[in-house]
C-alpha positions in Angstrom: -23.7 4.3 9.4 -26.1 6.7 10.9 -25.3 10.4 11.6 -25.4 9.8 15.4 -22.9 6.9 15.1 -20.7 9.0 12.8 -20.8 11.8 15.4 -19.8 9.4 18.2 -16.9 7.9 16.2 -15.5 11.3 15.1 -15.9 12.7 18.6 -14.1 9.7 20.2 -11.3 10.0 17.6 -10.9 13.7 18.3 -10.9 13.2 22.1 -8.4 10.3 21.8 -6.1 12.5 19.6 -6.4 15.4 22.1 -5.5 13.1 25.0 -2.6 11.4 23.2 -1.1 14.6 21.7 2.1 14.3 23.8 2.6 10.7 22.7 1.8 11.5 19.1 4.4 14.3 19.0 7.1 11.7 19.8 6.1 9.5 16.9 7.5 9.9 13.4 3.9 10.3 12.2 1.6 13.3 11.8 -2.0 13.3 13.2 -3.2 13.3 9.6 -1.5 10.0 9.0 -3.1 8.5 12.1 -6.5 9.8 10.9 -5.9 8.1 7.6 -5.1 4.8 9.3 -8.3 5.0 11.3 -10.2 5.7 8.1 -8.6 2.8 6.4 -9.4 0.5 9.3 -13.1 1.6 9.4 -13.3 1.4 5.6 -14.8 -1.3 3.4 -11.6 -3.5 3.3 -11.2 -4.1 7.1 -14.2 -3.4 9.3 -16.7 -2.2 6.7 -18.2 0.5 8.8 -17.6 3.2 6.2 -19.3 2.6 2.8 -19.1 5.7 0.7 -19.9 5.7 -3.0 -17.9 8.5 -4.5 -20.4 9.0 -7.4 -23.4 9.3 -5.1 -21.6 11.5 -2.5 -19.5 13.6 -5.0 -20.8 17.0 -3.9 -20.3 16.3 -0.2 -16.8 14.9 -0.8 -15.9 17.9 -2.9 -16.9 20.3 -0.1 -15.1 18.2 2.5 -11.9 18.2 0.5 -12.1 22.0 0.0 -12.6 22.5 3.7 -9.6 20.2 4.4 -7.3 22.0 2.0 -8.3 25.4 3.4 -7.9 24.2 7.0 -4.4 22.7 6.3 -3.2 25.8 4.5 -4.5 28.0 7.3 -2.8 26.0 10.0 0.5 25.9 8.0 0.3 29.6 7.5 -0.2 30.1 11.3 3.0 28.1 12.0 5.1 30.4 9.9 6.1 33.2 12.3 7.9 35.4 9.7 6.5 38.4 7.8 6.0 37.8 4.1 8.9 40.2 3.3 11.4 38.0 5.3 13.9 36.1 3.3 13.0 32.9 5.1 9.9 32.7 2.8 12.1 32.0 -0.3 12.7 28.3 0.4 9.0 27.4 1.3 7.8 29.3 -1.8 10.3 27.6 -4.0 9.3 24.2 -2.5 5.6 24.9 -2.9 6.1 26.0 -6.5 8.1 22.9 -7.3 5.8 20.5 -5.6 2.7 22.1 -7.2 4.3 21.9 -10.7 5.2 18.3 -10.2 1.8 17.5 -8.9 -0.1 19.2 -11.7 2.2 17.4 -14.2 1.6 14.0 -12.7 -2.2 14.5 -12.4 -2.2 15.7 -16.0 -0.3 12.6 -17.1 -2.7 10.3 -15.3 -5.7 12.1 -16.8 -4.4 11.9 -20.3 -2.9 8.4 -20.4 -5.0 6.5 -17.9 -8.3 8.3 -18.0 -8.1 9.3 -21.7 -9.1 12.9 -21.0 -8.2 15.7 -23.4 -5.2 17.7 -22.3 -7.1 20.8 -21.2 -9.5 18.7 -19.0 -6.6 16.8 -17.5 -4.8 20.0 -16.6 -7.9 21.3 -14.9 
């Protein structure tokens, strides 16, 4: 897919989501889930419009995921309307600590047992 076609597809998707924001709010789905569905539909198993080789595009994919994480953390932080000294932060911090601990543990387990990485590399 050429850059101009990518631009058109992404632009149409963003405009559609902006126009349908009131409808999307009533759904039990987040916009990220809808973007994922669109990506899956455009991917190699359905339409085949997106053909990305992770090995060839590794640097670009790494940068895109970094930007996505920063943007999602920034938007989540903006939604929290309490100062950091407020007691309402205790529950989100505990949940984040728990979820990060479980995630690191599971990724490490997959790295060691499925990918046969050394423990240090799997943790990283």
